[in-house]
N, CA, C and O atoms as CSV, one atom per row, in Angstrom:
chain,resi,resn,atom,element,x,y,z
A,1,MET,N,N,-17.014,53.053,71.707
A,1,MET,CA,C,-16.050,51.991,71.481
A,1,MET,C,C,-14.738,52.381,72.137
A,1,MET,O,O,-14.276,53.510,71.978
A,2,SER,N,N,-14.138,51.466,72.866
A,2,SER,CA,C,-12.841,51.732,73.473
A,2,SER,C,C,-11.746,51.656,72.406
A,2,SER,O,O,-11.947,51.109,71.322
A,3,PHE,N,N,-10.599,52.213,72.740
A,3,PHE,CA,C,-9.480,52.236,71.799
A,3,PHE,C,C,-9.058,50.815,71.456
A,3,PHE,O,O,-8.786,50.007,72.343
A,4,ARG,N,N,-9.005,50.515,70.144
A,4,ARG,CA,C,-8.542,49.213,69.680
A,4,ARG,C,C,-7.593,49.419,68.508
A,4,ARG,O,O,-7.905,50.136,67.557
A,5,SER,N,N,-6.440,48.784,68.592
A,5,SER,CA,C,-5.475,48.888,67.500
A,5,SER,C,C,-4.549,47.679,67.506
A,5,SER,O,O,-4.507,46.899,68.458
A,6,THR,N,N,-3.813,47.555,66.411
A,6,THR,CA,C,-2.823,46.495,66.254
A,6,THR,C,C,-1.546,47.120,65.721
A,6,THR,O,O,-1.585,47.963,64.826
A,7,LEU,N,N,-0.418,46.706,66.270
A,7,LEU,CA,C,0.887,47.176,65.821
A,7,LEU,C,C,1.810,45.979,65.730
A,7,LEU,O,O,1.978,45.239,66.699
A,8,VAL,N,N,2.419,45.786,64.543
A,8,VAL,CA,C,3.329,44.665,64.316
A,8,VAL,C,C,4.672,45.176,63.819
A,8,VAL,O,O,4.772,46.260,63.245
A,9,GLU,N,N,5.710,44.366,64.055
A,9,GLU,CA,C,7.075,44.698,63.633
A,9,GLU,C,C,7.751,43.446,63.079
A,9,GLU,O,O,7.162,42.367,63.018
A,10,MET,N,N,9.022,43.632,62.675
A,10,MET,CA,C,9.854,42.529,62.189
A,10,MET,C,C,11.044,42.365,63.128
A,10,MET,O,O,11.550,43.349,63.667
A,11,THR,N,N,11.500,41.112,63.328
A,11,THR,CA,C,12.677,40.893,64.160
A,11,THR,C,C,13.968,40.888,63.353
A,11,THR,O,O,15.052,41.019,63.920
A,12,SER,N,N,13.864,40.741,62.051
A,12,SER,CA,C,15.068,40.759,61.212
A,12,SER,C,C,14.783,41.545,59.939
A,12,SER,O,O,13.632,41.810,59.593
A,13,SER,N,N,15.842,41.904,59.265
A,13,SER,CA,C,15.696,42.686,58.034
A,13,SER,C,C,15.059,41.845,56.931
A,13,SER,O,O,15.129,40.616,56.946
A,14,LEU,N,N,14.442,42.528,55.984
A,14,LEU,CA,C,13.781,41.884,54.851
A,14,LEU,C,C,14.422,42.393,53.570
A,14,LEU,O,O,14.571,43.600,53.379
A,15,VAL,N,N,14.801,41.470,52.691
A,15,VAL,CA,C,15.396,41.834,51.407
A,15,VAL,C,C,14.286,42.201,50.426
A,15,VAL,O,O,13.338,41.440,50.233
A,16,ILE,N,N,14.415,43.388,49.804
A,16,ILE,CA,C,13.494,43.830,48.764
A,16,ILE,C,C,14.269,43.821,47.444
A,16,ILE,O,O,15.177,44.632,47.262
A,17,PRO,N,N,13.928,42.925,46.529
A,17,PRO,CA,C,14.628,42.897,45.237
A,17,PRO,C,C,14.360,44.179,44.446
A,17,PRO,O,O,13.278,44.758,44.547
A,18,THR,N,N,15.325,44.612,43.675
A,18,THR,CA,C,15.154,45.825,42.881
A,18,THR,C,C,14.053,45.638,41.846
A,18,THR,O,O,13.980,44.609,41.176
A,19,GLY,N,N,13.195,46.656,41.727
A,19,GLY,CA,C,12.145,46.649,40.723
A,19,GLY,C,C,10.991,45.703,40.988
A,19,GLY,O,O,10.180,45.468,40.091
A,20,THR,N,N,10.887,45.149,42.198
A,20,THR,CA,C,9.840,44.179,42.519
A,20,THR,C,C,9.007,44.676,43.689
A,20,THR,O,O,9.535,44.859,44.786
A,21,LEU,N,N,7.710,44.898,43.475
A,21,LEU,CA,C,6.815,45.262,44.564
A,21,LEU,C,C,6.699,44.048,45.482
A,21,LEU,O,O,6.236,42.986,45.066
A,22,THR,N,N,7.124,44.216,46.733
A,22,THR,CA,C,7.280,43.099,47.661
A,22,THR,C,C,6.449,43.315,48.915
A,22,THR,O,O,6.493,44.389,49.516
A,23,GLU,N,N,5.694,42.301,49.311
A,23,GLU,CA,C,4.920,42.366,50.546
A,23,GLU,C,C,5.874,42.291,51.734
A,23,GLU,O,O,6.747,41.424,51.781
A,24,VAL,N,N,5.706,43.193,52.684
A,24,VAL,CA,C,6.517,43.195,53.896
A,24,VAL,C,C,5.896,42.203,54.876
A,24,VAL,O,O,4.682,42.198,55.080
A,25,LEU,N,N,6.742,41.359,55.484
A,25,LEU,CA,C,6.286,40.311,56.383
A,25,LEU,C,C,6.582,40.683,57.831
A,25,LEU,O,O,7.614,41.288,58.122
A,26,TRP,N,N,5.688,40.324,58.728
A,26,TRP,CA,C,5.771,40.713,60.145
A,26,TRP,C,C,5.813,39.466,61.003
A,26,TRP,O,O,5.173,38.467,60.674
A,27,ASP,N,N,6.565,39.509,62.110
A,27,ASP,CA,C,6.621,38.339,62.984
A,27,ASP,C,C,6.547,38.672,64.470
A,27,ASP,O,O,6.656,37.773,65.304
A,28,VAL,N,N,6.365,39.937,64.816
A,28,VAL,CA,C,6.252,40.331,66.215
A,28,VAL,C,C,5.042,41.235,66.385
A,28,VAL,O,O,4.883,42.213,65.654
A,29,VAL,N,N,4.198,40.914,67.338
A,29,VAL,CA,C,3.082,41.788,67.654
A,29,VAL,C,C,3.482,42.632,68.869
A,29,VAL,O,O,3.823,42.100,69.925
A,30,VAL,N,N,3.432,43.951,68.697
A,30,VAL,CA,C,3.749,44.870,69.790
A,30,VAL,C,C,2.538,44.987,70.709
A,30,VAL,O,O,2.662,44.881,71.929
A,31,HIS,N,N,1.370,45.204,70.117
A,31,HIS,CA,C,0.108,45.134,70.841
A,31,HIS,C,C,-1.002,44.786,69.850
A,31,HIS,O,O,-0.885,45.018,68.647
A,32,ASP,N,N,-2.071,44.229,70.388
A,32,ASP,CA,C,-3.173,43.808,69.529
A,32,ASP,C,C,-4.491,43.873,70.296
A,32,ASP,O,O,-5.131,42.846,70.522
A,33,THR,N,N,-4.890,45.057,70.688
A,33,THR,CA,C,-6.169,45.226,71.381
A,33,THR,C,C,-7.344,45.129,70.409
A,33,THR,O,O,-8.500,45.108,70.834
A,34,ALA,N,N,-7.054,45.070,69.102
A,34,ALA,CA,C,-8.102,44.930,68.081
A,34,ALA,C,C,-8.345,43.476,67.681
A,34,ALA,O,O,-9.282,43.183,66.938
A,35,SER,N,N,-7.502,42.567,68.173
A,35,SER,CA,C,-7.589,41.145,67.792
A,35,SER,C,C,-7.525,40.976,66.274
A,35,SER,O,O,-8.317,40.240,65.685
A,36,ALA,N,N,-6.578,41.664,65.657
A,36,ALA,CA,C,-6.435,41.658,64.197
A,36,ALA,C,C,-5.210,40.899,63.712
A,36,ALA,O,O,-5.013,40.768,62.504
A,37,TRP,N,N,-4.383,40.396,64.620
A,37,TRP,CA,C,-3.147,39.718,64.236
A,37,TRP,C,C,-3.323,38.210,64.354
A,37,TRP,O,O,-3.836,37.706,65.353
A,38,GLN,N,N,-2.891,37.505,63.321
A,38,GLN,CA,C,-2.838,36.049,63.346
A,38,GLN,C,C,-1.457,35.637,62.890
A,38,GLN,O,O,-1.040,35.982,61.785
A,39,ALA,N,N,-0.748,34.909,63.718
A,39,ALA,CA,C,0.647,34.562,63.438
A,39,ALA,C,C,0.821,33.808,62.121
A,39,ALA,O,O,1.884,33.899,61.507
A,40,ASP,N,N,-0.191,33.066,61.670
A,40,ASP,CA,C,-0.048,32.318,60.421
A,40,ASP,C,C,-0.295,33.181,59.185
A,40,ASP,O,O,-0.179,32.692,58.061
A,41,SER,N,N,-0.631,34.448,59.375
A,41,SER,CA,C,-0.831,35.398,58.271
A,41,SER,C,C,0.208,36.499,58.383
A,41,SER,O,O,-0.144,37.654,58.619
A,42,VAL,N,N,1.484,36.165,58.218
A,42,VAL,CA,C,2.599,37.039,58.594
A,42,VAL,C,C,2.669,38.359,57.837
A,42,VAL,O,O,3.335,39.280,58.308
A,43,GLY,N,N,2.026,38.491,56.711
A,43,GLY,CA,C,2.064,39.751,55.980
A,43,GLY,C,C,0.814,40.588,56.145
A,43,GLY,O,O,0.721,41.681,55.586
A,44,LEU,N,N,-0.161,40.085,56.916
A,44,LEU,CA,C,-1.487,40.688,56.903
A,44,LEU,C,C,-1.948,41.148,58.285
A,44,LEU,O,O,-1.598,40.558,59.307
A,45,ILE,N,N,-2.738,42.213,58.285
A,45,ILE,CA,C,-3.528,42.598,59.449
A,45,ILE,C,C,-4.983,42.401,59.041
A,45,ILE,O,O,-5.434,42.931,58.025
A,46,LEU,N,N,-5.706,41.636,59.842
A,46,LEU,CA,C,-7.070,41.250,59.513
A,46,LEU,C,C,-8.076,42.133,60.238
A,46,LEU,O,O,-7.873,42.484,61.400
A,47,VAL,N,N,-9.154,42.491,59.562
A,47,VAL,CA,C,-10.207,43.305,60.168
A,47,VAL,C,C,-11.090,42.394,61.013
A,47,VAL,O,O,-11.636,41.418,60.498
A,48,PRO,N,N,-11.240,42.697,62.310
A,48,PRO,CA,C,-12.056,41.853,63.178
A,48,PRO,C,C,-13.552,42.136,63.027
A,48,PRO,O,O,-13.950,43.072,62.335
A,49,ASP,N,N,-14.358,41.327,63.672
A,49,ASP,CA,C,-15.807,41.549,63.708
A,49,ASP,C,C,-16.119,42.910,64.318
A,49,ASP,O,O,-15.345,43.432,65.121
A,50,ASN,N,N,-17.230,43.465,63.941
A,50,ASN,CA,C,-17.745,44.723,64.497
A,50,ASN,C,C,-16.884,45.941,64.184
A,50,ASN,O,O,-16.965,46.938,64.901
A,51,ALA,N,N,-16.082,45.894,63.161
A,51,ALA,CA,C,-15.310,47.074,62.723
A,51,ALA,C,C,-15.959,47.628,61.462
A,51,ALA,O,O,-16.311,46.873,60.556
A,52,ALA,N,N,-16.114,48.942,61.406
A,52,ALA,CA,C,-16.698,49.581,60.226
A,52,ALA,C,C,-15.707,50.495,59.531
A,52,ALA,O,O,-15.746,50.632,58.308
A,53,TRP,N,N,-14.808,51.131,60.299
A,53,TRP,CA,C,-13.816,52.060,59.751
A,53,TRP,C,C,-12.479,51.844,60.449
A,53,TRP,O,O,-12.430,51.636,61.662
A,54,VAL,N,N,-11.391,51.896,59.673
A,54,VAL,CA,C,-10.040,51.781,60.233
A,54,VAL,C,C,-9.148,52.847,59.616
A,54,VAL,O,O,-9.484,53.451,58.597
A,55,GLN,N,N,-8.008,53.062,60.252
A,55,GLN,CA,C,-6.963,53.914,59.683
A,55,GLN,C,C,-5.648,53.165,59.827
A,55,GLN,O,O,-5.358,52.588,60.875
A,56,LEU,N,N,-4.856,53.182,58.759
A,56,LEU,CA,C,-3.592,52.457,58.705
A,56,LEU,C,C,-2.418,53.417,58.808
A,56,LEU,O,O,-2.497,54.560,58.359
A,57,SER,N,N,-1.339,52.949,59.396
A,57,SER,CA,C,-0.100,53.717,59.427
A,57,SER,C,C,1.070,52.744,59.348
A,57,SER,O,O,0.947,51.577,59.719
A,58,ALA,N,N,2.200,53.235,58.864
A,58,ALA,CA,C,3.368,52.369,58.725
A,58,ALA,C,C,4.640,53.208,58.651
A,58,ALA,O,O,4.608,54.391,58.313
A,59,ASN,N,N,5.751,52.569,58.975
A,59,ASN,CA,C,7.075,53.161,58.821
A,59,ASN,C,C,8.017,52.087,58.282
A,59,ASN,O,O,8.053,50.969,58.795
A,60,LEU,N,N,8.768,52.431,57.256
A,60,LEU,CA,C,9.830,51.560,56.741
A,60,LEU,C,C,11.161,52.247,56.948
A,60,LEU,O,O,11.296,53.447,56.710
A,61,SER,N,N,12.132,51.490,57.388
A,61,SER,CA,C,13.489,51.997,57.548
A,61,SER,C,C,14.387,51.245,56.570
A,61,SER,O,O,14.671,50.061,56.749
A,62,TRP,N,N,14.825,51.953,55.536
A,62,TRP,CA,C,15.675,51.361,54.507
A,62,TRP,C,C,17.101,51.349,55.018
A,62,TRP,O,O,17.579,52.351,55.550
A,63,ASP,N,N,17.782,50.232,54.864
A,63,ASP,CA,C,19.145,50.064,55.362
A,63,ASP,C,C,20.157,50.441,54.294
A,63,ASP,O,O,20.038,50.032,53.139
A,64,GLY,N,N,21.143,51.213,54.683
A,64,GLY,CA,C,22.221,51.549,53.767
A,64,GLY,C,C,22.021,52.885,53.094
A,64,GLY,O,O,21.132,53.656,53.454
A,65,THR,N,N,22.865,53.149,52.107
A,65,THR,CA,C,22.846,54.423,51.396
A,65,THR,C,C,22.127,54.268,50.067
A,65,THR,O,O,22.397,53.350,49.293
A,66,LEU,N,N,21.212,55.180,49.825
A,66,LEU,CA,C,20.484,55.212,48.559
A,66,LEU,C,C,20.844,56.508,47.853
A,66,LEU,O,O,20.685,57.590,48.417
A,67,ALA,N,N,21.317,56.407,46.653
A,67,ALA,CA,C,21.714,57.598,45.905
A,67,ALA,C,C,20.962,57.646,44.585
A,67,ALA,O,O,21.130,56.770,43.736
A,68,SER,N,N,20.139,58.659,44.414
A,68,SER,CA,C,19.355,58.852,43.192
A,68,SER,C,C,18.506,57.642,42.854
A,68,SER,O,O,18.369,57.274,41.688
A,69,ASP,N,N,17.944,57.032,43.869
A,69,ASP,CA,C,17.078,55.879,43.685
A,69,ASP,C,C,15.672,56.241,44.136
A,69,ASP,O,O,15.498,57.069,45.031
A,70,ASP,N,N,14.665,55.622,43.516
A,70,ASP,CA,C,13.286,55.842,43.912
A,70,ASP,C,C,12.863,54.782,44.919
A,70,ASP,O,O,13.189,53.604,44.775
A,71,LEU,N,N,12.136,55.217,45.935
A,71,LEU,CA,C,11.560,54.331,46.942
A,71,LEU,C,C,10.046,54.440,46.850
A,71,LEU,O,O,9.522,55.522,46.588
A,72,TRP,N,N,9.341,53.347,47.061
A,72,TRP,CA,C,7.891,53.359,47.013
A,72,TRP,C,C,7.367,52.438,48.097
A,72,TRP,O,O,7.938,51.375,48.342
A,73,MET,N,N,6.273,52.842,48.754
A,73,MET,CA,C,5.561,51.960,49.663
A,73,MET,C,C,4.076,52.234,49.540
A,73,MET,O,O,3.672,53.364,49.267
A,74,GLU,N,N,3.251,51.198,49.742
A,74,GLU,CA,C,1.812,51.353,49.633
A,74,GLU,C,C,1.096,50.285,50.447
A,74,GLU,O,O,1.636,49.208,50.704
A,75,PHE,N,N,-0.137,50.607,50.850
A,75,PHE,CA,C,-1.013,49.639,51.485
A,75,PHE,C,C,-1.813,48.914,50.403
A,75,PHE,O,O,-2.002,49.437,49.306
A,76,ARG,N,N,-2.279,47.709,50.720
A,76,ARG,CA,C,-3.211,46.972,49.879
A,76,ARG,C,C,-4.340,46.458,50.768
A,76,ARG,O,O,-4.098,46.015,51.891
A,77,LYS,N,N,-5.567,46.518,50.269
A,77,LYS,CA,C,-6.730,45.968,50.965
A,77,LYS,C,C,-7.218,44.779,50.157
A,77,LYS,O,O,-7.566,44.921,48.985
A,78,ASN,N,N,-7.245,43.612,50.777
A,78,ASN,CA,C,-7.652,42.382,50.089
A,78,ASN,C,C,-6.861,42.186,48.798
A,78,ASN,O,O,-7.382,41.665,47.812
A,79,GLY,N,N,-5.588,42.612,48.819
A,79,GLY,CA,C,-4.690,42.417,47.689
A,79,GLY,C,C,-4.768,43.459,46.595
A,79,GLY,O,O,-4.120,43.305,45.559
A,80,ALA,N,N,-5.548,44.527,46.793
A,80,ALA,CA,C,-5.744,45.518,45.731
A,80,ALA,C,C,-5.706,46.945,46.283
A,80,ALA,O,O,-5.708,47.161,47.495
A,81,ASN,N,N,-5.673,47.900,45.374
A,81,ASN,CA,C,-5.770,49.308,45.751
A,81,ASN,C,C,-7.178,49.568,46.294
A,81,ASN,O,O,-8.085,48.767,46.069
A,82,PHE,N,N,-7.363,50.687,47.010
A,82,PHE,CA,C,-8.666,50.966,47.614
A,82,PHE,C,C,-8.838,52.457,47.841
A,82,PHE,O,O,-7.861,53.204,47.906
A,83,ALA,N,N,-10.103,52.888,47.963
A,83,ALA,CA,C,-10.415,54.292,48.249
A,83,ALA,C,C,-9.856,54.664,49.614
A,83,ALA,O,O,-10.083,53.960,50.599
A,84,GLY,N,N,-9.127,55.769,49.668
A,84,GLY,CA,C,-8.499,56.200,50.914
A,84,GLY,C,C,-7.064,55.758,51.055
A,84,GLY,O,O,-6.386,56.123,52.016
A,85,ASN,N,N,-6.592,54.964,50.094
A,85,ASN,CA,C,-5.207,54.499,50.122
A,85,ASN,C,C,-4.267,55.638,49.751
A,85,ASN,O,O,-4.687,56.664,49.217
A,86,CYS,N,N,-3.021,55.440,50.038
A,86,CYS,CA,C,-1.997,56.395,49.620
A,86,CYS,C,C,-0.725,55.614,49.347
A,86,CYS,O,O,-0.571,54.472,49.780
A,87,GLY,N,N,0.154,56.232,48.646
A,87,GLY,CA,C,1.460,55.654,48.403
A,87,GLY,C,C,2.505,56.696,48.720
A,87,GLY,O,O,2.212,57.891,48.757
A,88,PHE,N,N,3.711,56.253,48.946
A,88,PHE,CA,C,4.805,57.165,49.248
A,88,PHE,C,C,5.907,56.923,48.239
A,88,PHE,O,O,6.429,55.812,48.139
A,89,MET,N,N,6.265,57.956,47.488
A,89,MET,CA,C,7.348,57.870,46.507
A,89,MET,C,C,8.384,58.896,46.875
A,89,MET,O,O,8.063,60.053,47.145
A,90,ARG,N,N,9.615,58.476,46.885
A,90,ARG,CA,C,10.688,59.407,47.222
A,90,ARG,C,C,11.863,59.146,46.309
A,90,ARG,O,O,12.315,58.012,46.150
A,91,GLU,N,N,12.345,60.215,45.715
A,91,GLU,CA,C,13.605,60.092,44.996
A,91,GLU,C,C,14.692,60.421,46.000
A,91,GLU,O,O,14.833,61.565,46.434
A,92,SER,N,N,15.445,59.420,46.356
A,92,SER,CA,C,16.474,59.575,47.377
A,92,SER,C,C,17.719,60.213,46.786
A,92,SER,O,O,18.089,59.925,45.648
A,93,THR,N,N,18.362,61.072,47.551
A,93,THR,CA,C,19.593,61.713,47.087
A,93,THR,C,C,20.677,61.508,48.131
A,93,THR,O,O,20.882,62.353,49.002
A,94,ALA,N,N,21.366,60.386,48.037
A,94,ALA,CA,C,22.481,60.037,48.917
A,94,ALA,C,C,22.085,60.080,50.386
A,94,ALA,O,O,22.793,60.664,51.207
A,95,LEU,N,N,20.970,59.471,50.711
A,95,LEU,CA,C,20.533,59.400,52.101
A,95,LEU,C,C,20.926,58.052,52.696
A,95,LEU,O,O,20.953,57.038,51.998
A,96,THR,N,N,21.226,58.050,53.977
A,96,THR,CA,C,21.566,56.826,54.680
A,96,THR,C,C,20.440,56.482,55.636
A,96,THR,O,O,19.951,57.346,56.363
A,97,ASN,N,N,20.025,55.215,55.637
A,97,ASN,CA,C,18.976,54.728,56.533
A,97,ASN,C,C,17.713,55.579,56.422
A,97,ASN,O,O,17.214,56.099,57.420
A,98,GLU,N,N,17.216,55.712,55.231
A,98,GLU,CA,C,16.010,56.482,54.916
A,98,GLU,C,C,14.798,55.944,55.674
A,98,GLU,O,O,14.614,54.731,55.772
A,99,GLN,N,N,13.975,56.844,56.209
A,99,GLN,CA,C,12.718,56.497,56.863
A,99,GLN,C,C,11.562,56.931,55.966
A,99,GLN,O,O,11.566,58.047,55.449
A,100,SER,N,N,10.580,56.062,55.781
A,100,SER,CA,C,9.401,56.374,54.972
A,100,SER,C,C,8.157,56.116,55.811
A,100,SER,O,O,7.991,55.022,56.350
A,101,ASN,N,N,7.281,57.113,55.928
A,101,ASN,CA,C,6.028,56.989,56.687
A,101,ASN,C,C,4.838,57.011,55.756
A,101,ASN,O,O,4.896,57.589,54.671
A,102,LEU,N,N,3.755,56.375,56.185
A,102,LEU,CA,C,2.540,56.300,55.388
A,102,LEU,C,C,1.336,56.312,56.323
A,102,LEU,O,O,1.344,55.649,57.360
A,103,LEU,N,N,0.291,57.072,55.953
A,103,LEU,CA,C,-0.942,57.144,56.727
A,103,LEU,C,C,-2.113,57.157,55.758
A,103,LEU,O,O,-2.140,57.963,54.828
A,104,SER,N,N,-3.077,56.273,55.969
A,104,SER,CA,C,-4.245,56.232,55.094
A,104,SER,C,C,-5.305,57.197,55.599
A,104,SER,O,O,-5.240,57.681,56.729
A,105,ALA,N,N,-6.275,57.466,54.748
A,105,ALA,CA,C,-7.509,58.120,55.183
A,105,ALA,C,C,-8.322,57.083,55.952
A,105,ALA,O,O,-7.980,55.901,55.908
A,106,PRO,N,N,-9.379,57.475,56.650
A,106,PRO,CA,C,-10.283,56.467,57.208
A,106,PRO,C,C,-10.829,55.591,56.072
A,106,PRO,O,O,-11.226,56.093,55.020
A,107,VAL,N,N,-10.840,54.294,56.303
A,107,VAL,CA,C,-11.207,53.318,55.274
A,107,VAL,C,C,-12.374,52.480,55.778
A,107,VAL,O,O,-12.322,51.927,56.877
A,108,GLN,N,N,-13.431,52.387,54.968
A,108,GLN,CA,C,-14.570,51.559,55.333
A,108,GLN,C,C,-14.211,50.088,55.128
A,108,GLN,O,O,-13.617,49.722,54.113
A,109,VAL,N,N,-14.578,49.249,56.101
A,109,VAL,CA,C,-14.200,47.838,56.079
A,109,VAL,C,C,-15.363,46.955,56.506
A,109,VAL,O,O,-16.357,47.424,57.061
A,110,THR,N,N,-15.210,45.673,56.235
A,110,THR,CA,C,-16.115,44.657,56.774
A,110,THR,C,C,-15.256,43.552,57.380
A,110,THR,O,O,-14.085,43.404,57.033
A,111,SER,N,N,-15.841,42.789,58.275
A,111,SER,CA,C,-15.139,41.689,58.911
A,111,SER,C,C,-14.560,40.758,57.849
A,111,SER,O,O,-15.245,40.391,56.894
A,112,GLY,N,N,-13.304,40.381,58.023
A,112,GLY,CA,C,-12.650,39.493,57.062
A,112,GLY,C,C,-11.783,40.206,56.051
A,112,GLY,O,O,-10.954,39.565,55.405
A,113,ASP,N,N,-11.945,41.532,55.884
A,113,ASP,CA,C,-11.017,42.278,55.039
A,113,ASP,C,C,-9.620,42.165,55.642
A,113,ASP,O,O,-9.471,41.939,56.843
A,114,TYR,N,N,-8.606,42.324,54.808
A,114,TYR,CA,C,-7.239,42.292,55.323
A,114,TYR,C,C,-6.401,43.350,54.622
A,114,TYR,O,O,-6.691,43.753,53.496
A,115,PHE,N,N,-5.355,43.790,55.313
A,115,PHE,CA,C,-4.448,44.814,54.796
A,115,PHE,C,C,-3.019,44.308,54.816
A,115,PHE,O,O,-2.631,43.522,55.681
A,116,SER,N,N,-2.250,44.769,53.856
A,116,SER,CA,C,-0.828,44.453,53.786
A,116,SER,C,C,-0.067,45.712,53.387
A,116,SER,O,O,-0.649,46.684,52.905
A,117,LEU,N,N,1.231,45.674,53.596
A,117,LEU,CA,C,2.122,46.776,53.232
A,117,LEU,C,C,3.134,46.245,52.231
A,117,LEU,O,O,3.673,45.151,52.400
A,118,HIS,N,N,3.391,47.032,51.178
A,118,HIS,CA,C,4.310,46.615,50.114
A,118,HIS,C,C,5.373,47.679,49.889
A,118,HIS,O,O,5.123,48.872,50.065
A,119,ALA,N,N,6.559,47.233,49.497
A,119,ALA,CA,C,7.683,48.151,49.253
A,119,ALA,C,C,8.320,47.850,47.900
A,119,ALA,O,O,8.267,46.724,47.406
A,120,TRP,N,N,8.923,48.881,47.312
A,120,TRP,CA,C,9.568,48.782,45.997
A,120,TRP,C,C,10.707,49.788,45.950
A,120,TRP,O,O,10.653,50.813,46.629
A,121,HIS,N,N,11.723,49.514,45.168
A,121,HIS,CA,C,12.818,50.468,44.920
A,121,HIS,C,C,13.459,50.120,43.582
A,121,HIS,O,O,13.218,49.051,43.022
A,122,ASN,N,N,14.282,51.042,43.078
A,122,ASN,CA,C,14.986,50.769,41.812
A,122,ASN,C,C,16.489,51.012,41.938
A,122,ASN,O,O,17.109,51.562,41.027
A,123,LYS,N,N,17.069,50.607,43.055
A,123,LYS,CA,C,18.497,50.804,43.313
A,123,LYS,C,C,19.378,50.073,42.293
A,123,LYS,O,O,20.496,50.509,42.016
A,124,GLY,N,N,18.883,48.974,41.739
A,124,GLY,CA,C,19.689,48.188,40.807
A,124,GLY,C,C,20.253,46.942,41.457
A,124,GLY,O,O,20.780,46.070,40.765
A,125,SER,N,N,20.152,46.841,42.767
A,125,SER,CA,C,20.547,45.647,43.514
A,125,SER,C,C,19.614,45.522,44.719
A,125,SER,O,O,18.906,46.468,45.065
A,126,ASP,N,N,19.618,44.360,45.346
A,126,ASP,CA,C,18.740,44.149,46.493
A,126,ASP,C,C,18.981,45.212,47.561
A,126,ASP,O,O,20.097,45.701,47.738
A,127,GLN,N,N,17.908,45.554,48.264
A,127,GLN,CA,C,17.971,46.557,49.340
A,127,GLN,C,C,17.246,45.978,50.546
A,127,GLN,O,O,16.221,45.313,50.398
A,128,ASN,N,N,17.776,46.228,51.738
A,128,ASN,CA,C,17.154,45.722,52.960
A,128,ASN,C,C,16.260,46.761,53.614
A,128,ASN,O,O,16.554,47.956,53.605
A,129,ILE,N,N,15.169,46.279,54.180
A,129,ILE,CA,C,14.376,47.069,55.109
A,129,ILE,C,C,14.745,46.567,56.493
A,129,ILE,O,O,14.670,45.369,56.766
A,130,ARG,N,N,15.146,47.489,57.373
A,130,ARG,CA,C,15.592,47.105,58.711
A,130,ARG,C,C,14.399,46.715,59.576
A,130,ARG,O,O,13.392,47.421,59.623
A,131,GLY,N,N,14.528,45.589,60.253
A,131,GLY,CA,C,13.476,45.131,61.137
A,131,GLY,C,C,13.715,45.409,62.606
A,131,GLY,O,O,12.811,45.900,63.281
A,132,PRO,N,N,14.888,45.119,63.126
A,132,PRO,CA,C,15.094,45.249,64.571
A,132,PRO,C,C,15.039,46.696,65.067
A,132,PRO,O,O,15.102,47.643,64.283
A,133,ALA,N,N,14.921,46.836,66.363
A,133,ALA,CA,C,14.996,48.133,67.064
A,133,ALA,C,C,13.884,49.092,66.684
A,133,ALA,O,O,14.125,50.289,66.530
A,134,ASN,N,N,12.666,48.581,66.531
A,134,ASN,CA,C,11.495,49.428,66.285
A,134,ASN,C,C,11.611,50.274,65.023
A,134,ASN,O,O,10.992,51.334,64.931
A,135,ALA,N,N,12.386,49.825,64.064
A,135,ALA,CA,C,12.643,50.622,62.869
A,135,ALA,C,C,11.524,50.547,61.840
A,135,ALA,O,O,11.234,51.536,61.166
A,136,THR,N,N,10.900,49.394,61.714
A,136,THR,CA,C,9.877,49.164,60.697
A,136,THR,C,C,8.648,48.583,61.364
A,136,THR,O,O,8.736,47.601,62.101
A,137,TRP,N,N,7.491,49.198,61.103
A,137,TRP,CA,C,6.256,48.745,61.756
A,137,TRP,C,C,5.042,49.023,60.872
A,137,TRP,O,O,5.117,49.778,59.903
A,138,PHE,N,N,3.923,48.391,61.231
A,138,PHE,CA,C,2.665,48.500,60.497
A,138,PHE,C,C,1.543,48.463,61.533
A,138,PHE,O,O,1.509,47.577,62.387
A,139,GLY,N,N,0.625,49.429,61.455
A,139,GLY,CA,C,-0.433,49.497,62.437
A,139,GLY,C,C,-1.800,49.752,61.827
A,139,GLY,O,O,-1.919,50.300,60.731
A,140,MET,N,N,-2.825,49.344,62.556
A,140,MET,CA,C,-4.202,49.591,62.178
A,140,MET,C,C,-4.965,50.019,63.428
A,140,MET,O,O,-4.908,49.345,64.457
A,141,GLU,N,N,-5.673,51.131,63.337
A,141,GLU,CA,C,-6.525,51.577,64.423
A,141,GLU,C,C,-7.982,51.435,63.996
A,141,GLU,O,O,-8.359,51.869,62.907
A,142,LEU,N,N,-8.786,50.837,64.842
A,142,LEU,CA,C,-10.223,50.761,64.592
A,142,LEU,C,C,-10.823,52.078,65.078
A,142,LEU,O,O,-10.736,52.410,66.260
A,143,ILE,N,N,-11.434,52.829,64.152
A,143,ILE,CA,C,-11.975,54.129,64.532
A,143,ILE,C,C,-13.501,54.122,64.637
A,143,ILE,O,O,-14.093,55.091,65.111
A,144,GLN,N,N,-14.127,53.057,64.206
A,144,GLN,CA,C,-15.566,52.880,64.406
A,144,GLN,C,C,-15.954,51.456,64.114
A,144,GLN,O,O,-17.127,51.101,64.224
């Protein structure tokens, strides 16, 4: 199988309300050799036909200063947790423009499965995830 993957980004920042697990929405496709992106499914990467295993990766860039606040991000498969998933939790200590990375284990899939990325924080007020300038992205590689 030749290399196939999908990478999406955001053109503008996304507001994440405090204490609310929020789906991150995407509106720019960087590349899509896996044919997994559909513009009408802005929060999702879809598993194409003939895929058996994928690996997910993502980066979130939090805008502003976070002091003693918890940050969380996680993948969802078909809207739920799944084997091979991971989450990222960080207690921030006065960091500015925090970067959070996430990588899944290889995940078994069938055609029609979909993946999303979700973010959460407890700053006490709304927090932005930066979209422009390649700061925040979500990718899926078909590995078999």
